[in-house]
C-alpha positions as protocol buffer text, in pm:
chain_id: "A"
residue {
  index: 1
  type: MET
  ca { x: -835 y: 20293 z: -6213 }
}
residue {
  index: 2
  type: LEU
  ca { x: -1190 y: 20187 z: -6331 }
}
residue {
  index: 3
  type: PHE
  ca { x: -1438 y: 20309 z: -6569 }
}
residue {
  index: 4
  type: ASP
  ca { x: -1802 y: 20148 z: -6589 }
}
residue {
  index: 5
  type: ALA
  ca { x: -1882 y: 20289 z: -6925 }
}
residue {
  index: 6
  type: HIS
  ca { x: -2261 y: 20270 z: -6891 }
}
residue {
  index: 7
  type: ALA
  ca { x: -2504 y: 20288 z: -6600 }
}
residue {
  index: 8
  type: HIS
  ca { x: -2795 y: 20473 z: -6464 }
}
residue {
  index: 9
  type: ILE
  ca { x: -2722 y: 20737 z: -6169 }
}
residue {
  index: 10
  type: ASN
  ca { x: -3015 y: 20925 z: -6368 }
}
residue {
  index: 11
  type: GLN
  ca { x: -3195 y: 20618 z: -6310 }
}
residue {
  index: 12
  type: ASP
  ca { x: -3600 y: 20804 z: -6294 }
}
residue {
  index: 13
  type: THR
  ca { x: -3729 y: 20569 z: -6008 }
}
residue {
  index: 14
  type: PHE
  ca { x: -3414 y: 20693 z: -5778 }
}
residue {
  index: 15
  type: THR
  ca { x: -3482 y: 21047 z: -5491 }
}
residue {
  index: 16
  type: ASP
  ca { x: -3269 y: 21326 z: -5509 }
}
residue {
  index: 17
  type: GLU
  ca { x: -3141 y: 21171 z: -5208 }
}
residue {
  index: 18
  type: GLU
  ca { x: -3104 y: 20862 z: -5319 }
}
residue {
  index: 19
  type: ARG
  ca { x: -2887 y: 20985 z: -5626 }
}
residue {
  index: 20
  type: ALA
  ca { x: -2706 y: 21186 z: -5382 }
}
residue {
  index: 21
  type: GLU
  ca { x: -2600 y: 20802 z: -5149 }
}
residue {
  index: 22
  type: ILE
  ca { x: -2507 y: 20670 z: -5490 }
}
residue {
  index: 23
  type: VAL
  ca { x: -2249 y: 21000 z: -5623 }
}
residue {
  index: 24
  type: ARG
  ca { x: -2147 y: 20986 z: -5261 }
}
residue {
  index: 25
  type: GLU
  ca { x: -2077 y: 20621 z: -5244 }
}
residue {
  index: 26
  type: ALA
  ca { x: -1855 y: 20598 z: -5573 }
}
residue {
  index: 27
  type: GLU
  ca { x: -1677 y: 20911 z: -5470 }
}
residue {
  index: 28
  type: GLN
  ca { x: -1602 y: 20662 z: -5134 }
}
residue {
  index: 29
  type: SER
  ca { x: -1467 y: 20326 z: -5383 }
}
residue {
  index: 30
  type: GLN
  ca { x: -1126 y: 20323 z: -5356 }
}
residue {
  index: 31
  type: LEU
  ca { x: -1074 y: 20256 z: -5744 }
}
residue {
  index: 32
  type: LEU
  ca { x: -1387 y: 20380 z: -5957 }
}
residue {
  index: 33
  type: SER
  ca { x: -1313 y: 20689 z: -6171 }
}
residue {
  index: 34
  type: TYR
  ca { x: -1440 y: 20746 z: -6412 }
}
residue {
  index: 35
  type: VAL
  ca { x: -1874 y: 20711 z: -6524 }
}
residue {
  index: 36
  type: LEU
  ca { x: -2068 y: 20758 z: -6802 }
}
residue {
  index: 37
  type: ASP
  ca { x: -2439 y: 20787 z: -6685 }
}
residue {
  index: 38
  type: ALA
  ca { x: -2643 y: 20699 z: -7016 }
}
residue {
  index: 39
  type: GLY
  ca { x: -2963 y: 20888 z: -7085 }
}
residue {
  index: 40
  type: PHE
  ca { x: -3268 y: 20656 z: -7188 }
}
residue {
  index: 41
  type: ASP
  ca { x: -3527 y: 20929 z: -7282 }
}
residue {
  index: 42
  type: PHE
  ca { x: -3495 y: 21345 z: -7294 }
}
residue {
  index: 43
  type: PRO
  ca { x: -3584 y: 21367 z: -6903 }
}
residue {
  index: 44
  type: SER
  ca { x: -3313 y: 21077 z: -6790 }
}
residue {
  index: 45
  type: SER
  ca { x: -3060 y: 21222 z: -7103 }
}
residue {
  index: 46
  type: LYS
  ca { x: -3132 y: 21573 z: -6916 }
}
residue {
  index: 47
  type: GLN
  ca { x: -3063 y: 21467 z: -6528 }
}
residue {
  index: 48
  type: ALA
  ca { x: -2749 y: 21259 z: -6672 }
}
residue {
  index: 49
  type: VAL
  ca { x: -2612 y: 21609 z: -6802 }
}
residue {
  index: 50
  type: LYS
  ca { x: -2674 y: 21777 z: -6478 }
}
residue {
  index: 51
  type: ASP
  ca { x: -2511 y: 21478 z: -6290 }
}
residue {
  index: 52
  type: ALA
  ca { x: -2250 y: 21538 z: -6479 }
}
residue {
  index: 53
  type: GLU
  ca { x: -2199 y: 21896 z: -6385 }
}
residue {
  index: 54
  type: GLU
  ca { x: -2189 y: 21822 z: -6055 }
}
residue {
  index: 55
  type: ASN
  ca { x: -1935 y: 21592 z: -6050 }
}
residue {
  index: 56
  type: PRO
  ca { x: -1586 y: 21586 z: -6238 }
}
residue {
  index: 57
  type: TRP
  ca { x: -1571 y: 21200 z: -6331 }
}
residue {
  index: 58
  type: ILE
  ca { x: -1924 y: 21129 z: -6452 }
}
residue {
  index: 59
  type: TYR
  ca { x: -1975 y: 21182 z: -6798 }
}
residue {
  index: 60
  type: ALA
  ca { x: -2318 y: 21210 z: -7013 }
}
residue {
  index: 61
  type: ALA
  ca { x: -2437 y: 21003 z: -7290 }
}
residue {
  index: 62
  type: VAL
  ca { x: -2789 y: 21171 z: -7411 }
}
residue {
  index: 63
  type: GLY
  ca { x: -3045 y: 20974 z: -7613 }
}
residue {
  index: 64
  type: VAL
  ca { x: -3355 y: 20738 z: -7613 }
}
residue {
  index: 65
  type: HIS
  ca { x: -3434 y: 20417 z: -7570 }
}
residue {
  index: 66
  type: PRO
  ca { x: -3617 y: 20252 z: -7814 }
}
residue {
  index: 67
  type: HIS
  ca { x: -3808 y: 20131 z: -7522 }
}
residue {
  index: 68
  type: ASP
  ca { x: -3922 y: 20516 z: -7541 }
}
residue {
  index: 69
  type: THR
  ca { x: -3946 y: 20538 z: -7892 }
}
residue {
  index: 70
  type: ASP
  ca { x: -4370 y: 20532 z: -7902 }
}
residue {
  index: 71
  type: SER
  ca { x: -4380 y: 20920 z: -7773 }
}
residue {
  index: 72
  type: MET
  ca { x: -4008 y: 21023 z: -7952 }
}
residue {
  index: 73
  type: THR
  ca { x: -4079 y: 21328 z: -8154 }
}
residue {
  index: 74
  type: GLU
  ca { x: -3904 y: 21568 z: -8419 }
}
residue {
  index: 75
  type: GLU
  ca { x: -3902 y: 21813 z: -8127 }
}
residue {
  index: 76
  type: ILE
  ca { x: -3769 y: 21618 z: -7865 }
}
residue {
  index: 77
  type: LEU
  ca { x: -3495 y: 21457 z: -8073 }
}
residue {
  index: 78
  type: GLY
  ca { x: -3389 y: 21871 z: -8135 }
}
residue {
  index: 79
  type: GLU
  ca { x: -3366 y: 21851 z: -7703 }
}
residue {
  index: 80
  type: ILE
  ca { x: -3158 y: 21596 z: -7797 }
}
residue {
  index: 81
  type: GLU
  ca { x: -2924 y: 21796 z: -7983 }
}
residue {
  index: 82
  type: LYS
  ca { x: -2909 y: 22091 z: -7764 }
}
residue {
  index: 83
  type: LEU
  ca { x: -2834 y: 21830 z: -7441 }
}
residue {
  index: 84
  type: ALA
  ca { x: -2556 y: 21719 z: -7687 }
}
residue {
  index: 85
  type: ALA
  ca { x: -2340 y: 22031 z: -7749 }
}
residue {
  index: 86
  type: HIS
  ca { x: -2250 y: 22021 z: -7343 }
}
residue {
  index: 87
  type: PRO
  ca { x: -1930 y: 22001 z: -7323 }
}
residue {
  index: 88
  type: LYS
  ca { x: -1952 y: 21649 z: -7066 }
}
residue {
  index: 89
  type: ALA
  ca { x: -2187 y: 21537 z: -7318 }
}
residue {
  index: 90
  type: VAL
  ca { x: -1970 y: 21302 z: -7509 }
}
residue {
  index: 91
  type: ALA
  ca { x: -2193 y: 21043 z: -7718 }
}
residue {
  index: 92
  type: ILE
  ca { x: -2588 y: 20967 z: -7832 }
}
residue {
  index: 93
  type: GLY
  ca { x: -2730 y: 20724 z: -7679 }
}
residue {
  index: 94
  type: GLU
  ca { x: -2836 y: 20474 z: -7554 }
}
residue {
  index: 95
  type: ILE
  ca { x: -3060 y: 20392 z: -7951 }
}
residue {
  index: 96
  type: GLY
  ca { x: -3127 y: 20079 z: -8054 }
}
residue {
  index: 97
  type: LEU
  ca { x: -3375 y: 19846 z: -8102 }
}
residue {
  index: 98
  type: ASP
  ca { x: -3527 y: 19603 z: -7847 }
}
residue {
  index: 99
  type: PHE
  ca { x: -3776 y: 19288 z: -7985 }
}
residue {
  index: 100
  type: HIS
  ca { x: -3765 y: 19121 z: -7691 }
}
residue {
  index: 101
  type: TYR
  ca { x: -4030 y: 19358 z: -7449 }
}
residue {
  index: 102
  type: ASP
  ca { x: -4157 y: 19522 z: -7738 }
}
residue {
  index: 103
  type: PHE
  ca { x: -4215 y: 19796 z: -7567 }
}
residue {
  index: 104
  type: SER
  ca { x: -4237 y: 20051 z: -7893 }
}
residue {
  index: 105
  type: ASP
  ca { x: -4387 y: 19990 z: -8214 }
}
residue {
  index: 106
  type: ARG
  ca { x: -4085 y: 19821 z: -8427 }
}
residue {
  index: 107
  type: GLU
  ca { x: -4137 y: 20103 z: -8676 }
}
residue {
  index: 108
  type: ASN
  ca { x: -4097 y: 20355 z: -8434 }
}
residue {
  index: 109
  type: GLN
  ca { x: -3786 y: 20203 z: -8281 }
}
residue {
  index: 110
  type: ARG
  ca { x: -3672 y: 20140 z: -8641 }
}
residue {
  index: 111
  type: LYS
  ca { x: -3684 y: 20530 z: -8771 }
}
residue {
  index: 112
  type: TRP
  ca { x: -3588 y: 20677 z: -8457 }
}
residue {
  index: 113
  type: PHE
  ca { x: -3305 y: 20454 z: -8397 }
}
residue {
  index: 114
  type: ARG
  ca { x: -3209 y: 20602 z: -8821 }
}
residue {
  index: 115
  type: ARG
  ca { x: -3286 y: 20968 z: -8676 }
}
residue {
  index: 116
  type: GLN
  ca { x: -3047 y: 20884 z: -8369 }
}
residue {
  index: 117
  type: ILE
  ca { x: -2765 y: 20784 z: -8597 }
}
residue {
  index: 118
  type: GLN
  ca { x: -2783 y: 21072 z: -8829 }
}
residue {
  index: 119
  type: LEU
  ca { x: -2806 y: 21297 z: -8558 }
}
residue {
  index: 120
  type: ALA
  ca { x: -2479 y: 21125 z: -8436 }
}
residue {
  index: 121
  type: ASN
  ca { x: -2308 y: 21155 z: -8734 }
}
residue {
  index: 122
  type: SER
  ca { x: -2370 y: 21514 z: -8729 }
}
residue {
  index: 123
  type: LEU
  ca { x: -2245 y: 21613 z: -8468 }
}
residue {
  index: 124
  type: LYS
  ca { x: -1974 y: 21398 z: -8583 }
}
residue {
  index: 125
  type: MET
  ca { x: -2036 y: 21191 z: -8183 }
}
residue {
  index: 126
  type: PRO
  ca { x: -2008 y: 20817 z: -8037 }
}
residue {
  index: 127
  type: ILE
  ca { x: -2297 y: 20674 z: -8067 }
}
residue {
  index: 128
  type: MET
  ca { x: -2394 y: 20382 z: -7783 }
}
residue {
  index: 129
  type: ILE
  ca { x: -2625 y: 20120 z: -7890 }
}
residue {
  index: 130
  type: HIS
  ca { x: -2864 y: 19909 z: -7700 }
}
residue {
  index: 131
  type: THR
  ca { x: -2971 y: 19604 z: -7888 }
}
residue {
  index: 132
  type: ARG
  ca { x: -3196 y: 19293 z: -7749 }
}
residue {
  index: 133
  type: GLU
  ca { x: -3301 y: 19004 z: -8009 }
}
residue {
  index: 134
  type: ALA
  ca { x: -3274 y: 19238 z: -8292 }
}
residue {
  index: 135
  type: ASP
  ca { x: -2938 y: 19164 z: -8406 }
}
residue {
  index: 136
  type: GLU
  ca { x: -2928 y: 19128 z: -8720 }
}
residue {
  index: 137
  type: GLU
  ca { x: -3147 y: 19410 z: -8822 }
}
residue {
  index: 138
  type: THR
  ca { x: -2926 y: 19683 z: -8557 }
}
residue {
  index: 139
  type: PHE
  ca { x: -2578 y: 19554 z: -8762 }
}
residue {
  index: 140
  type: ASN
  ca { x: -2783 y: 19655 z: -9102 }
}
residue {
  index: 141
  type: ILE
  ca { x: -2934 y: 19972 z: -8978 }
}
residue {
  index: 142
  type: LEU
  ca { x: -2543 y: 20070 z: -8843 }
}
residue {
  index: 143
  type: CYS
  ca { x: -2402 y: 19992 z: -9185 }
}
residue {
  index: 144
  type: GLU
  ca { x: -2677 y: 20203 z: -9388 }
}
residue {
  index: 145
  type: GLU
  ca { x: -2694 y: 20499 z: -9210 }
}
residue {
  index: 146
  type: GLY
  ca { x: -2320 y: 20520 z: -9230 }
}
residue {
  index: 147
  type: ALA
  ca { x: -2235 y: 20463 z: -8867 }
}
residue {
  index: 148
  type: PHE
  ca { x: -1946 y: 20244 z: -8998 }
}
residue {
  index: 149
  type: SER
  ca { x: -1858 y: 20476 z: -9306 }
}
residue {
  index: 150
  type: GLU
  ca { x: -1485 y: 20591 z: -9373 }
}
residue {
  index: 151
  type: GLU
  ca { x: -1510 y: 20947 z: -9320 }
}
residue {
  index: 152
  type: ARG
  ca { x: -1694 y: 20882 z: -9008 }
}
residue {
  index: 153
  type: LYS
  ca { x: -1337 y: 20691 z: -8875 }
}
residue {
  index: 154
  type: THR
  ca { x: -1155 y: 21015 z: -9025 }
}
residue {
  index: 155
  type: TRP
  ca { x: -1381 y: 21199 z: -8767 }
}
residue {
  index: 156
  type: PHE
  ca { x: -1224 y: 21030 z: -8418 }
}
residue {
  index: 157
  type: PRO
  ca { x: -863 y: 20945 z: -8306 }
}
residue {
  index: 158
  type: GLU
  ca { x: -705 y: 20677 z: -8427 }
}
residue {
  index: 159
  type: ARG
  ca { x: -652 y: 20365 z: -8133 }
}
residue {
  index: 160
  type: LYS
  ca { x: -427 y: 20045 z: -8135 }
}
residue {
  index: 161
  type: GLY
  ca { x: -527 y: 19738 z: -8288 }
}
residue {
  index: 162
  type: PRO
  ca { x: -395 y: 19425 z: -8089 }
}
residue {
  index: 163
  type: ASP
  ca { x: -65 y: 19441 z: -8237 }
}
residue {
  index: 164
  type: GLY
  ca { x: -7 y: 19827 z: -8112 }
}
residue {
  index: 165
  type: THR
  ca { x: -84 y: 19951 z: -8476 }
}
residue {
  index: 166
  type: PRO
  ca { x: -253 y: 20252 z: -8495 }
}
residue {
  index: 167
  type: GLU
  ca { x: -581 y: 20186 z: -8673 }
}
residue {
  index: 168
  type: SER
  ca { x: -944 y: 20344 z: -8723 }
}
residue {
  index: 169
  type: HIS
  ca { x: -1256 y: 20316 z: -8602 }
}
residue {
  index: 170
  type: ALA
  ca { x: -1624 y: 20455 z: -8587 }
}
residue {
  index: 171
  type: ALA
  ca { x: -1679 y: 20510 z: -8204 }
}
residue {
  index: 172
  type: VAL
  ca { x: -1981 y: 20253 z: -8218 }
}
residue {
  index: 173
  type: LEU
  ca { x: -2003 y: 20098 z: -7897 }
}
residue {
  index: 174
  type: LEU
  ca { x: -2207 y: 19795 z: -7862 }
}
residue {
  index: 175
  type: HIS
  ca { x: -2325 y: 19891 z: -7473 }
}
residue {
  index: 176
  type: CYS
  ca { x: -2353 y: 19505 z: -7260 }
}
residue {
  index: 177
  type: TYR
  ca { x: -2323 y: 19318 z: -7544 }
}
residue {
  index: 178
  type: SER
  ca { x: -2520 y: 18964 z: -7559 }
}
residue {
  index: 179
  type: GLY
  ca { x: -2468 y: 18857 z: -7892 }
}
residue {
  index: 180
  type: SER
  ca { x: -2200 y: 18566 z: -8035 }
}
residue {
  index: 181
  type: ALA
  ca { x: -1818 y: 18619 z: -8092 }
}
residue {
  index: 182
  type: GLU
  ca { x: -1898 y: 18550 z: -8429 }
}
residue {
  index: 183
  type: LEU
  ca { x: -2055 y: 18896 z: -8453 }
}
residue {
  index: 184
  type: ALA
  ca { x: -1856 y: 19066 z: -8235 }
}
residue {
  index: 185
  type: LYS
  ca { x: -1587 y: 18966 z: -8386 }
}
residue {
  index: 186
  type: GLU
  ca { x: -1827 y: 19125 z: -8754 }
}
residue {
  index: 187
  type: TYR
  ca { x: -1845 y: 19467 z: -8527 }
}
residue {
  index: 188
  type: VAL
  ca { x: -1463 y: 19520 z: -8436 }
}
residue {
  index: 189
  type: LYS
  ca { x: -1352 y: 19446 z: -8797 }
}
residue {
  index: 190
  type: LYS
  ca { x: -1589 y: 19732 z: -8850 }
}
residue {
  index: 191
  type: GLY
  ca { x: -1470 y: 19968 z: -8617 }
}
residue {
  index: 192
  type: ALA
  ca { x: -1678 y: 19898 z: -8303 }
}
residue {
  index: 193
  type: THR
  ca { x: -1630 y: 19857 z: -7898 }
}
residue {
  index: 194
  type: ILE
  ca { x: -1730 y: 19625 z: -7752 }
}
residue {
  index: 195
  type: SER
  ca { x: -1875 y: 19679 z: -7337 }
}
residue {
  index: 196
  type: ILE
  ca { x: -1860 y: 19370 z: -7139 }
}
residue {
  index: 197
  type: CYS
  ca { x: -2135 y: 19424 z: -6814 }
}
residue {
  index: 198
  type: GLY
  ca { x: -2244 y: 19176 z: -6576 }
}
residue {
  index: 199
  type: PRO
  ca { x: -2340 y: 18852 z: -6702 }
}
residue {
  index: 200
  type: VAL
  ca { x: -2063 y: 18738 z: -6790 }
}
residue {
  index: 201
  type: THR
  ca { x: -1977 y: 18649 z: -6443 }
}
residue {
  index: 202
  type: TYR
  ca { x: -2296 y: 18448 z: -6430 }
}
residue {
  index: 203
  type: LYS
  ca { x: -2189 y: 18085 z: -6383 }
}
residue {
  index: 204
  type: ASN
  ca { x: -2388 y: 17983 z: -6735 }
}
residue {
  index: 205
  type: ASN
  ca { x: -2397 y: 18237 z: -6968 }
}
residue {
  index: 206
  type: LYS
  ca { x: -2052 y: 18048 z: -7197 }
}
residue {
  index: 207
  type: LYS
  ca { x: -2197 y: 18320 z: -7466 }
}
residue {
  index: 208
  type: THR
  ca { x: -2039 y: 18620 z: -7322 }
}
residue {
  index: 209
  type: VAL
  ca { x: -1691 y: 18456 z: -7171 }
}
residue {
  index: 210
  type: ARG
  ca { x: -1655 y: 18352 z: -7549 }
}
residue {
  index: 211
  type: VAL
  ca { x: -1686 y: 18670 z: -7694 }
}
residue {
  index: 212
  type: VAL
  ca { x: -1429 y: 18799 z: -7430 }
}
residue {
  index: 213
  type: GLU
  ca { x: -1218 y: 18482 z: -7425 }
}
residue {
  index: 214
  type: GLU
  ca { x: -1182 y: 18581 z: -7803 }
}
residue {
  index: 215
  type: ILE
  ca { x: -1251 y: 18982 z: -7870 }
}
residue {
  index: 216
  type: PRO
  ca { x: -885 y: 19148 z: -7809 }
}
residue {
  index: 217
  type: LEU
  ca { x: -855 y: 19337 z: -7500 }
}
residue {
  index: 218
  type: CYS
  ca { x: -821 y: 19671 z: -7649 }
}
residue {
  index: 219
  type: TYR
  ca { x: -1170 y: 19627 z: -7844 }
}
residue {
  index: 220
  type: LEU
  ca { x: -1335 y: 19589 z: -7466 }
}
residue {
  index: 221
  type: THR
  ca { x: -1435 y: 19807 z: -7210 }
}
residue {
  index: 222
  type: ALA
  ca { x: -1686 y: 19731 z: -6868 }
}
residue {
  index: 223
  type: GLU
  ca { x: -1992 y: 19848 z: -6760 }
}
residue {
  index: 224
  type: THR
  ca { x: -2279 y: 19786 z: -6482 }
}
residue {
  index: 225
  type: ASP
  ca { x: -2551 y: 19909 z: -6627 }
}
residue {
  index: 226
  type: SER
  ca { x: -2606 y: 19968 z: -6260 }
}
residue {
  index: 227
  type: PRO
  ca { x: -2932 y: 19977 z: -6058 }
}
residue {
  index: 228
  type: TYR
  ca { x: -2982 y: 19642 z: -6343 }
}
residue {
  index: 229
  type: LEU
  ca { x: -2753 y: 19333 z: -6388 }
}
residue {
  index: 230
  type: THR
  ca { x: -2611 y: 19297 z: -6107 }
}
residue {
  index: 231
  type: PRO
  ca { x: -2281 y: 19063 z: -6147 }
}
residue {
  index: 232
  type: GLU
  ca { x: -2166 y: 18782 z: -5871 }
}
residue {
  index: 233
  type: PRO
  ca { x: -2086 y: 18784 z: -5596 }
}
residue {
  index: 234
  type: LEU
  ca { x: -2399 y: 19062 z: -5546 }
}
residue {
  index: 235
  type: ARG
  ca { x: -2654 y: 18940 z: -5732 }
}
residue {
  index: 236
  type: GLY
  ca { x: -2925 y: 18985 z: -5557 }
}
residue {
  index: 237
  type: LYS
  ca { x: -2867 y: 19372 z: -5430 }
}
residue {
  index: 238
  type: LYS
  ca { x: -2910 y: 19681 z: -5663 }
}
residue {
  index: 239
  type: ASN
  ca { x: -2603 y: 19720 z: -5902 }
}
residue {
  index: 240
  type: ARG
  ca { x: -2392 y: 20006 z: -5844 }
}
residue {
  index: 241
  type: PRO
  ca { x: -2132 y: 20127 z: -6074 }
}
residue {
  index: 242
  type: TRP
  ca { x: -1819 y: 20081 z: -5846 }
}
residue {
  index: 243
  type: TYR
  ca { x: -1965 y: 19684 z: -5890 }
}
residue {
  index: 244
  type: VAL
  ca { x: -1788 y: 19738 z: -6234 }
}
residue {
  index: 245
  type: GLU
  ca { x: -1477 y: 19579 z: -6023 }
}
residue {
  index: 246
  type: HIS
  ca { x: -1609 y: 19223 z: -6013 }
}
residue {
  index: 247
  type: THR
  ca { x: -1721 y: 19224 z: -6458 }
}
residue {
  index: 248
  type: VAL
  ca { x: -1339 y: 19371 z: -6508 }
}
residue {
  index: 249
  type: ARG
  ca { x: -1188 y: 19093 z: -6270 }
}
residue {
  index: 250
  type: ARG
  ca { x: -1391 y: 18831 z: -6434 }
}
residue {
  index: 251
  type: ILE
  ca { x: -1246 y: 18996 z: -6767 }
}
residue {
  index: 252
  type: ALA
  ca { x: -877 y: 18951 z: -6620 }
}
residue {
  index: 253
  type: ASP
  ca { x: -946 y: 18601 z: -6457 }
}
residue {
  index: 254
  type: ILE
  ca { x: -1130 y: 18500 z: -6847 }
}
residue {
  index: 255
  type: LYS
  ca { x: -776 y: 18653 z: -7071 }
}
residue {
  index: 256
  type: GLY
  ca { x: -576 y: 18503 z: -6833 }
}
residue {
  index: 257
  type: ILE
  ca { x: -414 y: 18851 z: -6680 }
}
residue {
  index: 258
  type: THR
  ca { x: -390 y: 19108 z: -6346 }
}
residue {
  index: 259
  type: PHE
  ca { x: -688 y: 19272 z: -6294 }
}
residue {
  index: 260
  type: GLU
  ca { x: -465 y: 19616 z: -6290 }
}
residue {
  index: 261
  type: GLU
  ca { x: -374 y: 19481 z: -6635 }
}
residue {
  index: 262
  type: ALA
  ca { x: -766 y: 19420 z: -6721 }
}
residue {
  index: 263
  type: ALA
  ca { x: -868 y: 19743 z: -6520 }
}
residue {
  index: 264
  type: LYS
  ca { x: -608 y: 20016 z: -6727 }
}
residue {
  index: 265
  type: ALA
  ca { x: -707 y: 19900 z: -7050 }
}
residue {
  index: 266
  type: THR
  ca { x: -1098 y: 19900 z: -6974 }
}
residue {
  index: 267
  type: CYS
  ca { x: -1006 y: 20245 z: -6840 }
}
residue {
  index: 268
  type: ASP
  ca { x: -801 y: 20365 z: -7137 }
}
residue {
  index: 269
  type: ASN
  ca { x: -1021 y: 20216 z: -7390 }
}
residue {
  index: 270
  type: ALA
  ca { x: -1266 y: 20381 z: -7227 }
}
residue {
  index: 271
  type: LEU
  ca { x: -1139 y: 20700 z: -7212 }
}
residue {
  index: 272
  type: GLU
  ca { x: -997 y: 20690 z: -7578 }
}
residue {
  index: 273
  type: PHE
  ca { x: -1385 y: 20620 z: -7691 }
}
residue {
  index: 274
  type: PHE
  ca { x: -1536 y: 20847 z: -7545 }
}
residue {
  index: 275
  type: GLY
  ca { x: -1270 y: 21152 z: -7623 }
}
residue {
  index: 276
  type: ILE
  ca { x: -1203 y: 21211 z: -7241 }
}
residue {
  index: 277
  type: LYS
  ca { x: -860 y: 21325 z: -7153 }
}
residue {
  index: 278
  type: ARG
  ca { x: -791 y: 21217 z: -6779 }
}
């Protein structure tokens, strides 16, 4: 019933025992049906594929986060490409720009963001984006590298628009979206999908609430980014994939619909985005 469209079961601080416990508890959840395990460097991408191989409800994204681009090489990109060939690897990500922490040189971030978009295009795969304090440049690079090209839109099945009419899309997902509603509208016009995370439940986060208010439900997915960004009412605990329930409940509240309607829509949207059959 619920799809956590971005989590880190592959988190490198977890022991094998901790990861097994997370998997076991997720399987015991009565609501969680699918999880996208998102890579952030080569080892975590490899772990995501392993997690997906071992668990039918987990799927993987493979890629290198902007924090790790100072150590990125063409050889590593080649290894990411090999991982992307796995049948349960369904996206390139998370990739993008992070000018908040600047853990990697900005020129390296830009270079490897472009190279990974190019890889996704060559493989005709969905793209999962991380962007922080780099909204305009992220948008511009995606446009420049053809992430929203008409050709790219032909590679993916049509999705239904707000009125139910089929429309093309570019299979670009803005993970843990924190930008403005105005920019979200521009992304949606280009064919992107907006993923809503735990901060939408925070009392003073009016910005993301407005995004949910103004972006049609058919363009939204829900995620945890676990073990980070734990939603209310569980802040203070490590986030877990099944906590996506609280984000979906908040989306339902904002949209004035039932939890079941929001759960079905965000799950269907994620399945469609990643090309996963039930």
